[in-house]
C-alpha positions in Angstrom: -19.6 -25.3 -11.0 -18.2 -21.8 -11.1 -17.2 -20.3 -7.7 -19.5 -17.3 -7.0 -19.2 -14.1 -5.0 -21.9 -11.7 -3.7 -22.5 -8.7 -6.0 -22.4 -6.3 -3.0 -18.7 -7.0 -2.5 -18.0 -6.4 -6.2 -19.9 -3.1 -6.0 -17.9 -2.1 -2.9 -14.5 -2.5 -4.7 -15.9 -0.9 -7.8 -16.9 2.1 -5.7 -13.4 2.3 -4.2 -11.9 2.1 -7.7 -14.2 5.0 -9.0 -13.3 7.1 -6.0 -9.5 6.5 -6.4 -9.7 7.3 -10.2 -11.5 10.6 -9.4 -8.7 11.4 -6.9 -6.1 10.5 -9.5 -7.6 12.7 -12.2 -7.7 15.7 -9.8 -4.1 15.1 -8.8 -3.0 14.8 -12.5 -4.7 18.1 -13.2 -2.9 19.8 -10.3 0.5 18.3 -11.2 0.2 19.5 -14.9 -0.4 23.1 -13.5 2.6 22.9 -11.1 4.9 21.6 -13.8 4.5 24.8 -15.8 4.9 27.2 -12.8 8.6 28.0 -11.9 9.5 28.4 -8.2 12.5 29.6 -6.2 11.4 29.1 -2.6 13.0 25.8 -1.5 10.6 25.1 1.4 7.6 25.6 -0.9 9.1 23.3 -3.6 9.7 20.6 -1.0 6.1 20.9 0.3 4.6 20.6 -3.2 6.8 17.5 -3.9 5.9 16.0 -0.5 2.2 16.5 -0.9 2.2 14.9 -4.3 4.3 12.1 -3.0 1.9 11.4 0.0 -1.2 11.6 -2.2 0.3 9.2 -4.8 1.1 6.8 -2.0 -2.5 6.9 -0.8 -3.8 6.3 -4.4 -1.3 3.4 -4.7 -2.6 1.8 -1.5 -6.2 2.0 -2.7 -5.4 0.8 -6.2 -3.3 -2.1 -5.0 -6.1 -3.3 -2.7 -8.6 -2.9 -5.6 -6.3 -4.8 -8.1 -5.9 -7.6 -5.5 -9.7 -8.0 -4.9 -11.5 -7.1 -8.2 -12.3 -10.1 -10.4 -13.2 -8.6 -13.8 -10.2 -9.4 -16.1 -10.4 -6.4 -18.3 -10.7 -4.0 -15.4 -7.7 -5.6 -13.8 -5.6 -5.0 -17.0 -6.4 -1.2 -16.8 -5.9 -1.0 -13.1 -2.5 -2.8 -13.4 -1.4 -0.2 -16.1 -2.4 2.7 -13.8 -0.8 1.0 -10.8 2.6 0.6 -12.5 2.3 4.3 -13.5 1.6 5.4 -10.0 4.5 3.3 -8.7 6.9 4.9 -11.2 5.7 8.4 -10.4 6.3 7.8 -6.6 9.9 6.8 -7.4 10.3 9.9 -9.6 9.1 12.2 -6.9 11.3 10.4 -4.3 14.3 11.0 -6.6 13.4 14.7 -6.9 13.1 15.1 -3.2 16.5 13.5 -2.7 18.1 15.9 -5.2 16.4 18.8 -3.6 17.1 18.0 0.1 20.3 16.0 -0.5 19.3 13.3 1.9 17.6 9.9 1.5 15.4 10.4 4.6 12.5 12.9 4.6 10.0 13.8 7.4 6.5 14.9 6.6 5.0 15.7 10.1 3.6 19.1 9.2 2.1 17.9 5.9 0.6 14.9 7.5 -1.1 17.1 10.0 -2.5 19.4 7.2 -3.8 16.3 5.3 -5.2 14.8 8.5 -3.3 11.5 8.0 -1.4 9.3 10.5 2.2 8.1 9.9 0.9 4.5 9.5 -0.9 5.7 6.3 2.4 6.7 4.8 3.7 3.1 5.0 4.4 1.8 1.5 2.9 -1.6 0.9 4.4 -4.3 -1.3 2.0 -5.4 -4.1 0.7 -8.9 -3.7 0.8 -9.6 -7.4 4.7 -9.7 -7.3 4.5 -13.2 -5.9 1.0 -14.3 -7.0 1.6 -14.0 -10.7 4.8 -16.1 -10.6 4.1 -18.4 -7.7 4.4 -21.6 -9.9 7.7 -20.4 -11.4 9.2 -19.7 -7.9 8.0 -23.1 -6.6 9.5 -24.9 -9.6 12.8 -23.0 -9.1 12.9 -23.9 -5.4 12.3 -27.6 -6.2 15.2 -27.6 -8.7 17.5 -25.8 -6.2 16.6 -28.3 -3.4 17.2 -31.2 -5.8 20.7 -29.9 -6.8 21.6 -29.3 -3.1 20.4 -32.7 -2.1 22.3 -34.4 -5.0 25.5 -32.5 -4.2 25.2 -33.2 -0.5 25.1 -29.6 0.6 21.4 -29.5 1.6 21.0 -26.6 4.1 17.3 -27.3 4.8 17.9 -30.1 7.2 19.7 -29.1 10.4 22.8 -31.2 10.8 24.3 -31.4 14.3 28.1 -31.8 14.5 29.1 -34.6 16.9 32.4 -34.0 18.7 34.4 -37.1 19.9 35.6 -36.9 23.5 38.0 -39.2 25.4 36.7 -42.2 27.3 37.5 -40.9 30.8 35.5 -37.7 30.2 32.5 -39.7 28.9 32.6 -41.9 32.0 32.7 -38.7 34.2 29.7 -37.2 32.4 27.7 -40.4 32.9 28.6 -40.5 36.6 27.6 -36.9 37.1 24.2 -37.5 35.4 23.6 -40.7 37.5 24.5 -39.1 40.8 22.2 -36.2 40.0 19.3 -38.6 39.2 19.8 -40.5 42.5 20.0 -37.2 44.4 16.6 -36.1 42.9 15.0 -39.5 43.9 16.4 -39.3 47.4 15.1 -35.7 47.8 11.6 -36.8 46.7 11.5 -39.7 49.2 12.6 -37.4 52.0 9.9 -34.9 51.1 7.2 -37.6 51.2 8.4 -38.8 54.7 8.4 -35.2 56.0 4.8 -34.6 54.7 3.6 -37.8 56.4 5.1 -36.7 59.8 3.7 -33.2 59.4 0.2 -34.5 58.8 0.4 -36.8 61.8 1.4 -33.9 64.1 -1.4 -31.7 62.7 -4.1 -34.4 63.4 -2.9 -34.7 67.0 -3.1 -30.9 67.7 -6.6 -30.7 66.0 -7.9 -33.4 68.3 -6.6 -31.5 71.4 -8.2 -28.1 70.3 -11.9 -28.4 69.7 -12.7 -25.3 67.6 -15.9 -23.2 68.0 -18.1 -23.6 64.9 -19.0 -19.9 64.8 -15.4 -18.8 65.0 -14.5 -21.1 62.1 -17.4 -19.8 60.0 -16.3 -16.1 60.6 -12.8 -16.9 59.6 -13.9 -18.6 56.4 -16.2 -15.6 55.6 -13.4 -13.1 56.2 -11.0 -14.9 53.8 -13.7 -15.3 51.1 -14.9 -11.7 51.2 -11.3 -10.4 51.1 -10.6 -12.6 48.1 -13.8 -11.6 46.4 -13.2 -7.9 46.8 -9.6 -8.2 45.5 -10.9 -9.9 42.4 -13.6 -7.2 41.9 -11.1 -4.3 42.2 -8.7 -6.0 39.8 -11.6 -6.4 37.3 -12.7 -2.8 37.7 -9.1 -1.6 37.2 -8.7 -3.7 34.0 -12.0 -2.3 32.6 -10.8 1.2 33.4 -7.5 0.6 31.6 -9.3 -0.8 28.6 -11.7 2.2 28.5 -8.7 4.6 28.6 -6.9 2.7 25.9 -4.0 1.8 28.1 -4.6 -1.9 27.8 -5.9 -4.2 25.1 -9.5 -5.6 25.4 -10.0 -9.2 26.4 -9.6 -11.7 23.5 -7.7 -9.1 21.6 -5.1 -11.5 20.2 -7.7 -14.2 19.4 -8.7 -14.6 15.7 -12.4 -13.6 15.4 -15.0 -15.4 13.2 -15.2 -12.3 10.9 -11.4 -12.6 10.1 -11.7 -16.3 9.3 -14.7 -15.5 7.0 -12.7 -12.7 5.3 -9.8 -15.1 4.7 -12.2 -17.6 3.1 -13.6 -14.9 0.8 -10.1 -13.9 -0.1 -9.3 -17.4 -1.2 -12.5 -17.6 -3.1 -11.7 -14.4 -4.9 -8.3 -15.7 -6.0 -10.0 -18.8 -7.4 -12.5 -16.7 -9.3 -9.8 -14.4 -10.6 -7.8 -17.3 -12.0 -11.0 -18.8 -13.6 -12.0 -15.5 -15.2 -8.5 -14.9 -16.6 -8.5 -18.3 -18.2 -11.9 -17.7 -19.8 -10.6 -14.3 -21.0 -7.5 -15.8 -22.6 -9.6 -18.4 -24.4 -12.1 -15.7 -25.5 -9.2 -13.7 -27.0 -8.4 -16.6 -29.4 -12.0 -17.7 -30.2 -13.3 -14.1 -30.9 -10.3 -13.3 -33.1 -10.8 -16.5 -35.2 -14.5 -15.7 -35.5 -13.8 -12.1 -36.6 -11.2 -13.4 -39.2 -13.9 -15.7 -40.7 -16.7 -13.1 -40.7 -14.9 -9.8 -41.4 -11.5 -10.7 -42.8 -12.3 -10.5 -46.5 -14.2 -7.2 -46.1 -11.2 -5.6 -44.2 -8.8 -6.8 -46.9 -10.9 -5.3 -49.8 -11.4 -2.0 -48.0 -7.6 -1.6 -47.4 -6.9 -2.4 -51.1 -9.4 0.1 -52.3 -8.1 2.8 -49.9 -4.5 2.3 -51.0 -5.4 2.3 -54.8 -7.3 5.5 -54.3 -4.2 7.0 -52.7 -2.1 5.9 -55.7 -4.4 7.6 -58.2 -4.8 10.9 -56.1 -1.0 11.2 -55.7 -0.5 10.7 -59.4 -3.1 13.4 -60.2 -1.6 15.9 -57.7 2.2 15.4 -58.1 2.4 13.8 -61.5 4.2 10.7 -60.2 3.3 7.6 -58.2 4.3 7.7 -54.5 7.1 5.7 -52.9 5.6 2.8 -50.8 6.8 2.8 -47.2 9.0 -0.1 -46.1 8.1 -2.9 -43.7 10.6 -1.5 -41.1 8.9 2.0 -41.3 5.5 0.4 -40.7 4.1 0.1 -44.2 0.8 1.8 -45.2 -0.2 2.1 -41.5 2.0 5.2 -41.2 0.0 7.0 -43.9 -3.5 5.8 -43.0 -3.3 5.7 -39.2 -6.8 6.9 -38.2 -7.0 9.0 -41.4 -9.3 9.0 -44.5 -7.9 9.3 -48.1 -8.9 13.0 -48.3 -6.9 13.8 -45.1 -3.9 11.9 -46.6 -4.1 14.0 -49.8 -4.2 17.2 -47.7 -1.1 16.1 -45.8 0.8 15.5 -49.1 -0.1 19.1 -50.2 0.9 20.5 -46.8 4.3 18.7 -46.9 5.1 20.1 -50.3 4.4 23.6 -49.1 6.6 23.1 -46.0 9.5 21.9 -48.1 9.3 25.1 -50.2 9.2 27.3 -47.0 12.2 25.5 -45.5 14.3 26.1 -48.6 13.5 29.8 -48.4 14.4 29.9 -44.7 17.8 28.3 -45.3 18.7 31.0 -47.9 17.8 33.7 -45.4 19.9 32.1 -42.6 23.0 32.0 -44.9 22.7 35.8 -45.4 22.4 36.7 -41.7 25.2 34.9 -39.8 26.3 37.9 -37.7 22.9 38.6 -36.1 22.8 35.1 -34.8 26.0 35.6 -32.7 24.5 38.6 -31.0 21.3 36.7 -30.2 23.3 33.8 -28.7 24.8 36.1 -26.0 21.3 37.2 -25.0 20.0 33.7 -24.8 22.9 32.6 -22.5 22.0 35.3 -20.0 18.4 34.2 -20.1 19.3 30.5 -19.6 21.3 31.5 -16.4 18.3 33.2 -15.0 16.1 30.2 -15.9 18.6 27.8 -14.2 18.1 29.6 -10.9 14.3 29.0 -11.1 13.2 25.4 -10.3 10.8 23.5 -12.4 9.4 20.0 -11.9 11.2 17.5 -14.1 9.2 15.9 -16.9 7.8 12.6 -16.0 7.9 9.4 -18.0 4.9 7.8 -16.2 2.4 10.8 -16.4 1.4 10.0 -20.1 0.7 6.4 -19.2 -1.4 7.4 -16.2 -3.3 10.0 -18.2 -3.9 7.4 -20.9 -5.2 5.0 -18.3 -7.4 7.7 -16.8 -8.9 8.6 -20.2 -9.7 5.0 -21.0 -11.4 4.7 -17.6 -13.5 7.8 -18.4 -14.4 6.6 -21.9 -15.2 3.0 -21.1 -15.8 2.2 -17.4 -16.9 5.5 -15.7 -20.5 5.4 -16.8 -20.7 1.8 -18.1 -23.9 -0.1 -17.2 -22.9 -3.5 -15.8 -26.3 -4.5 -14.4 -26.2 -7.6 -16.8 -22.8 -8.7 -15.6 -23.4 -10.0 -12.1 -20.5 -12.5 -12.2 -18.1 -9.8 -13.4 -16.9 -11.9 -16.3 -15.2 -10.5 -19.5 -17.0 -8.1 -21.9 -17.0 -9.7 -25.4 -17.7 -6.3 -27.2 -14.5 -4.8 -25.8 -12.5 -7.8 -27.0 -14.0 -7.5 -30.5 -12.8 -3.8 -30.7 -9.3 -4.8 -29.6 -9.1 -7.8 -31.9 -10.4 -5.9 -35.0 -7.4 -3.6 -34.7 -5.0 -6.5 -34.4 -6.7 -8.3 -37.3 -6.5 -5.2 -39.4 -2.7 -4.8 -38.7 -2.1 -8.5 -39.6 -4.1 -8.2 -42.9 -2.4 -4.9 -43.7 1.0 -6.7 -43.8 -0.4 -9.1 -46.4 -2.1 -6.3 -48.3 1.2 -4.2 -48.3 3.0 -7.0 -50.1 0.4 -7.2 -52.8 0.1 -3.5 -53.2 3.9 -3.0 -53.5 3.9 -5.4 -56.4 0.9 -3.7 -57.9 2.6 -0.3 -57.6 5.7 -1.6 -59.4 3.5 -2.9 -62.2 1.8 0.5 -62.4 5.1 2.3 -62.6 6.4 0.0 -65.3 3.2 0.3 -67.3 2.5 4.0 -66.9 5.8 5.8 -66.1 8.2 3.0 -67.4 10.3 3.3 -64.2 12.3 0.7 -62.4 13.6 0.5 -58.9 16.9 2.3 -58.3 19.6 -0.1 -57.5 21.4 2.5 -55.3 18.7 2.2 -52.6 19.0 -1.5 -52.4 22.8 -1.2 -52.1 22.6 1.3 -49.2 20.2 -1.0 -47.3 22.6 -4.0 -47.7 25.5 -1.9 -46.6 23.7 -0.7 -43.5 22.8 -4.3 -42.6 26.4 -5.4 -43.0 27.6 -2.5 -40.8 25.2 -3.6 -38.1 26.4 -7.2 -38.3 30.1 -6.1 -38.0 29.3 -4.0 -35.0 27.5 -6.9 -33.3 30.5 -9.2 -34.0 32.8 -7.0 -32.0 32.3 -8.3 -28.5 34.4 -9.4 -25.5 35.4 -13.0 -25.3 32.6 -15.0 -23.8 34.1 -17.9 -21.8 30.6 -19.4 -21.2 29.4 -19.3 -24.8 29.1 -23.1 -25.2 27.3 -23.6 -21.9 23.6 -23.8 -21.3 21.8 -21.8 -18.5 20.8 -25.1 -16.8 24.5 -26.2 -16.5 25.6 -22.8 -15.3 22.8 -22.7 -12.8 23.8 -26.1 -11.4 27.5 -25.2 -11.3 26.8 -21.9 -9.4 24.7 -23.8 -6.8 27.3 -26.5 -6.3 30.0 -23.9 -5.9 27.9 -22.1 -3.2 27.6 -18.8 -5.2 23.8 -19.2 -5.8 22.2 -19.8 -2.4 18.7 -20.3 -1.0 17.2 -17.1 0.5 15.7 -17.3 3.9 11.9 -17.0 4.1 11.7 -13.5 5.8 9.1 -10.9 5.0 9.8 -7.2 5.1 7.0 -6.7 7.7 9.1 -8.8 10.1 11.6 -5.9 10.2 9.8 -4.3 13.1 10.1 -0.7 14.1 8.3 2.7 14.5 8.5 6.1 13.0 10.7 9.0 14.0 8.4 11.5 15.6 11.1 14.2 16.2 12.6 14.3 12.7 11.2 17.7 11.6 11.8 19.4 15.0 15.4 18.3 15.0 16.0 19.5 11.5 14.5 22.9 12.3 17.2 23.2 15.0 19.9 22.2 12.3 20.4 18.8 13.9 20.5 15.8 11.5 18.4 13.0 13.2 19.3 9.3 12.9 16.7 7.6 10.6 14.1 5.3 12.1 13.8 1.6 11.3 10.6 2.2 9.3 12.4 4.9 7.2 14.9 2.2 6.3 12.1 -0.2 5.5 10.5 2.3 3.1 13.8 2.9 1.3 14.3 -0.9 0.8 10.8 -1.0 -0.7 11.3 1.9 -3.0 14.9 1.1 -4.2 14.9 -2.7 -4.0 11.5 -4.4 -4.0 9.4 -2.2 -6.3 11.9 -2.1 -9.3 12.7 -5.8 -9.0 9.0 -6.8 -8.7 7.7 -4.8 -11.7 9.5 -4.9 -15.1 7.5 -1.8 -16.4 8.7 0.2 -13.4 12.3 -0.9 -13.6 12.6 0.0 -17.3 11.4 3.6 -17.0 11.9 4.7 -13.3 15.2 6.3 -12.1 17.6 3.3 -12.3 19.1 2.0 -9.1 21.7 -0.6 -9.8 23.3 -1.0 -6.4 22.6 -0.5 -2.7 24.8 -0.3 0.3 23.5 -1.1 3.8 25.8 0.4 6.5 25.3 -0.1 10.2 26.6 -1.9 13.4 26.3 -5.6 13.9 22.8 -6.9 14.8 20.7 -4.2 13.1 19.2 -6.5 10.5 21.2 -5.8 7.3 21.3 -9.5 6.3 17.6 -9.9 7.1 16.8 -7.0 4.7 18.7 -8.7 1.9 16.8 -11.9 2.3 13.5 -9.9 2.6 14.1 -8.4 -0.8 14.5 -11.9 -2.3 11.4 -13.2 -0.5 9.1 -10.4 -1.4 10.1 -10.4 -5.1 10.9 -14.1 -5.6 14.5 -13.2 -6.7 17.5 -15.4 -7.0 20.3 -14.7 -4.4 23.9 -14.8 -5.5 26.6 -14.6 -2.8 29.8 -12.9 -4.1 31.3 -12.1 -0.7 35.1 -12.2 -0.5 34.9 -15.0 2.1 32.6 -17.1 -0.2 34.6 -16.7 -3.4 38.0 -17.3 -1.8 39.7 -20.2 -3.5 37.0 -20.5 -6.2 37.6 -19.8 -9.9 41.3 -18.9 -9.6 43.2 -16.6 -12.0 41.9 -13.8 -14.2 40.1 -16.1 -16.7 38.5 -17.9 -13.8 37.2 -14.7 -12.2 36.0 -13.5 -15.6 34.2 -16.8 -16.2 32.6 -16.6 -12.8 31.2 -13.1 -13.3 30.0 -14.0 -16.8 28.2 -17.1 -15.5 26.6 -15.1 -12.6 25.5 -12.3 -15.0 24.1 -14.7 -17.5 22.0 -16.7 -15.0 21.0 -13.5 -13.2 19.7 -11.9 -16.4 18.0 -15.0 -17.7 16.3 -15.8 -14.4 15.6 -12.3 -13.3 14.8 -10.7 -10.8 18.1 -11.4 -9.2 20.0 -10.0 -6.2 23.9 -10.1 -6.0 24.9 -9.9 -2.3 28.3 -8.9 -1.1 28.6 -9.4 2.6 31.4 -7.4 4.4 31.9 -5.5 1.2 34.5 -3.2 2.8 36.9 -6.2 2.3 36.6 -5.8 -1.4 37.7 -2.1 -1.1 40.3 -2.5 1.7 42.7 0.4 2.1 45.2 -2.0 3.4 44.6 -5.8 3.4 45.4 -7.4 6.8 48.2 -10.0 6.6 45.8 -12.7 7.9 43.5 -12.2 4.9 46.1 -11.8 2.1 45.8 -15.5 1.1 42.0 -15.1 0.4 42.6 -12.2 -2.0 39.6 -10.1 -0.8 40.1 -7.4 -3.4 39.5 -9.7 -6.4 36.3 -8.0 -7.4 37.4 -4.4 -7.0 38.2 -3.7 -10.6 35.4 -5.9 -12.1 32.4 -4.6 -10.2 32.2 -1.2 -12.1 32.3 -3.2 -15.4 29.6 -5.5 -14.0 27.4 -2.5 -13.3 27.9 -1.1 -16.8 26.5 -4.3 -18.2 23.2 -3.9 -16.2 20.6 -2.2 -18.4 17.1 -0.9 -17.5 15.6 -4.2 -18.9 17.7 -6.3 -16.5 16.2 -6.5 -13.1 19.5 -7.1 -11.3 20.4 -5.4 -8.0 23.8 -5.5 -6.3 23.4 -5.2 -2.5 26.4 -4.7 -0.2 26.4 -4.9 3.6 29.1 -3.7 5.9 29.7 -3.0 9.6 33.1 -1.4 9.1 32.9 1.0 6.2 35.9 3.0 7.6 38.3 0.3 6.4 37.4 0.8 2.7 38.6 3.4 0.2 35.8 5.9 0.0 36.0 7.0 -3.6 35.9 3.5 -5.2 33.3 2.5 -2.6 31.0 5.3 -3.6 31.5 4.7 -7.3 30.2 1.2 -7.1 27.3 1.8 -4.7 24.7 4.2 -6.0 22.5 4.4 -2.9 24.0 4.3 0.6 21.5 3.6 3.4 22.5 4.1 7.0 20.8 1.4 9.2 20.8 2.7 12.8 20.3 1.1 16.2 16.6 1.2 17.3 15.3 4.3 19.1 12.9 4.2 22.1 9.7 3.9 20.0 11.2 1.1 17.9 12.5 -0.7 21.0 9.1 -0.6 22.6 7.4 -2.2 19.6 10.3 -4.7 19.2 10.1 -6.0 22.8 6.3 -6.2 22.7 6.1 -8.1 19.4 9.1 -10.4 19.8 7.9 -11.6 23.2 4.5 -12.4 21.9 5.9 -14.1 18.8 8.1 -16.4 21.0 5.1 -17.5 23.1 5.3 -14.9 25.9 2.2 -13.4 27.6 2.2 -9.7 28.4 0.8 -8.9 31.8 0.9 -5.9 34.2 3.9 -7.5 35.9 6.0 -7.0 32.8 6.8 -3.3 32.1 7.7 -2.9 28.4 8.4 0.8 28.7 11.0 0.0 31.4 12.6 -2.6 29.1 12.7 -0.1 26.2 14.4 2.6 28.4 16.9 0.3 30.0 18.0 -1.3 26.7 19.1 1.9 25.0 22.0 1.1 22.7 21.1 -2.5 22.2 20.2 -3.7 18.7 17.4 -5.9 17.4 19.7 -8.9 17.4 20.4 -8.4 21.1 16.7 -8.2 21.9 15.9 -11.4 19.9 18.7 -13.2 21.6 17.6 -12.2 25.1 13.9 -13.1 24.4 14.9 -16.6 23.1 17.2 -17.2 26.0 14.5 -16.4 28.6 11.5 -17.9 27.0 12.4 -21.6 27.1 9.7 -24.3 26.8 9.7 -24.7 30.6 9.4 -21.0 31.3 6.5 -20.6 28.8 4.6 -23.4 30.7 5.1 -21.6 34.0 3.7 -18.3 32.9 0.2 -18.9 34.4 1.6 -19.3 37.9 4.6 -17.0 37.5 4.2 -14.2 35.0 7.1 -12.7 33.1 9.0 -9.7 34.6 11.4 -7.2 33.1 14.3 -8.3 35.4 14.5 -11.7 33.7 15.2 -10.0 30.3 17.6 -7.4 31.8 19.6 -10.2 33.4 19.9 -12.0 30.1 21.3 -8.8 28.4 24.0 -8.0 31.0 26.5 -10.2 29.2 26.0 -8.4 25.9 27.9 -5.3 24.6 25.6 -2.4 23.4 26.3 0.0 20.5 27.8 3.0 22.2 27.2 6.6 21.1 30.8 6.9 20.0 30.3 4.1 17.5 27.1 5.6 16.2 28.8 9.0 15.8 31.6 7.3 13.8 29.0 6.0 11.4 27.4 9.4 11.1 30.8 11.0 10.5 31.7 8.4 7.8 28.3 9.0 6.1 29.0 12.8 6.1 32.1 12.1 3.9 30.0 10.4 1.2 29.0 12.5 -1.9 25.5 13.0 -0.7 26.6 13.6 2.9 29.1 16.3 1.9 26.5 18.1 -0.3 24.0 17.9 2.6 26.6 19.4 5.1 27.5 22.2 2.7 23.7 22.9 2.2 23.2 23.2 5.9 26.2 25.6 6.3 25.4 27.6 3.2 21.6 27.6 3.6 20.9 26.4 0.0 21.2 23.2 -1.9 22.1 25.0 -5.1 25.5 26.1 -3.8 26.1 22.6 -2.5 25.4 21.1 -5.9 27.8 23.5 -7.6 30.6 22.8 -5.1 30.0 19.1 -5.5 30.5 19.4 -9.3 33.7 21.4 -8.8 35.1 18.7 -6.5 34.4 16.0 -9.1 36.2 18.1 -11.7 
């Protein structure tokens, strides 16, 4: 039985897709107009880029949702193509905004108000297909990794507690203390029972002496009950008022509703249907192609032969000689007859002959007039200077793909009648059209071989010509030259090793480690709502945690997750996460691996100390890492405490570990990474001041400053972390008070305090004794916060980086153009 879904849901997602495609076509038209118009006003340029960026993000959110939920296999292929194009265009616009504003962080408060959007709608989601489409591969890789770790005895999944041996006397003392405490507790419980018995006996005697009036007793009971009842009513009314004002969540807010459970079931069912339809579609591709080969293969072959023979005869009649047949490398007869009739091909031959004659005439004229050209060059240089001052939008690599996808949508799916296709299965007619073209190209290769031989025979019979031996010699010489170039390579020390053996060795040496299961959504924070206002007053604001999260998505997760985006988008080979201890740098590295299913290589100076000694050993290690990372991509190479690799002065205590081993080799490693290789080097540091700035910035292409959380982020952090650890939020616990008091403390401090307070015993006692802010504040008194001086030192260091210096010069000079010129002079 096939799993089925209601046609109403399919229509709903089709409607969302049609609306999104309309918005995309309108946006593509606007962008093509803006690319032609030159601009000089920097504010206007940024606003245009920002509006395009925000609109593309909205289109991406809708398309990602549609791609995840739609079940028609051929629609999904087209949506995926457009989706990759939109992702790439978002990265291109981000790159242009960085070059324009000379900063990684941008604030769109004014534009969001104009577009009537909330900051939450600007959040960049991670496509679900990154993990869905390679879930089996990731599971298989995890099993192999777990097996290797278990065999080598370094399995980190099981928590192993280290048992320390203590002297006999101390052990006896510990047992005595525990036993005396147990006896004391028993004695205390016995004494309490005796006291209660005596108290009850005294109470019974006094009650016998005082005979209470019944009416007085009834009044007292009524008084207590009415007071209790009114208190409960007032509390209830207050809660209802707070819910109505939006100051408190409604009752059963955190409980999972029946609709959510039903939606999850439908989502699972959709995934099953998607897999089933894709399997049917793959089978249909093979069967329909075979059927076409049997039914139409011979007709296609005869038509191609007739077409090429007609071309031979017409060329002979027009030029007097038979034409040269195109080689296999050039594409064969497909170049000549690509969507053309024989008459059009003949017209092209005549036009080419006329062009050759005109070019010869032009060359003669140019030789006679060399002096005039020099005068014209001076005028063109002056014009080029004026054009440089004007800004134009850079040409996009992804716009043609998006336009092509949009055109195919208009031609095929926009007005297509699908009333017959309730189950949203594949369309056989579309498959036939695709496979006819494939079949024609395959048959054309066979026909080309036959027709080349036929052309040779015609030349021998009619013109008595033979193939010139010089052409064949040139071809062989070219091939030999290519082989010689390929032979010149560096010595590969791992040439005789398989990927499996290298993978096992790297795991056993601890260089390839298991990534922690952490999602990027677990990196909690809020937006910076004062970014634009601070920049208007020429104050550079510290980025918010969600700004950092967006950059990790754009520079790390998107390129690693999609091969099509990584090949064409602005290439980011390396990232550096800079910030104080406890802000979540390590968590972000593991989140990149979790969201993309990437391998994690740990090349920290402390981890590689004593491993692969000597120059050859280090070279072998890097070759092994690069080979495995390229073969099993996507991969992340993590260098923790990366400032040690670029030390200004190595401390005497660390000289034995040789922390600067990778300093010279990392730039070479980066050069080997090509757009086809989804490999990302990520460095983390909490002391960037100890490193040489020039070599540091040469290796790391993008530097992201990870700050301590601001008030809005701390409020969200306290709220969510308490709830995740089993805490219940009540009116007795003031979250805003906690967020204000804990200014300067990092996410690590907050998590540590919450886990310290919310023990199993404290969670059980919440019903009788609700949580208060004092408990968490007392837990944080022993921790050291990040002071403003430390935060300023990070800001000052970032201002010395290439992008930071350009930004500072732009703020002083009032334009980014001067800053760019000065940056170029400094480099020279």
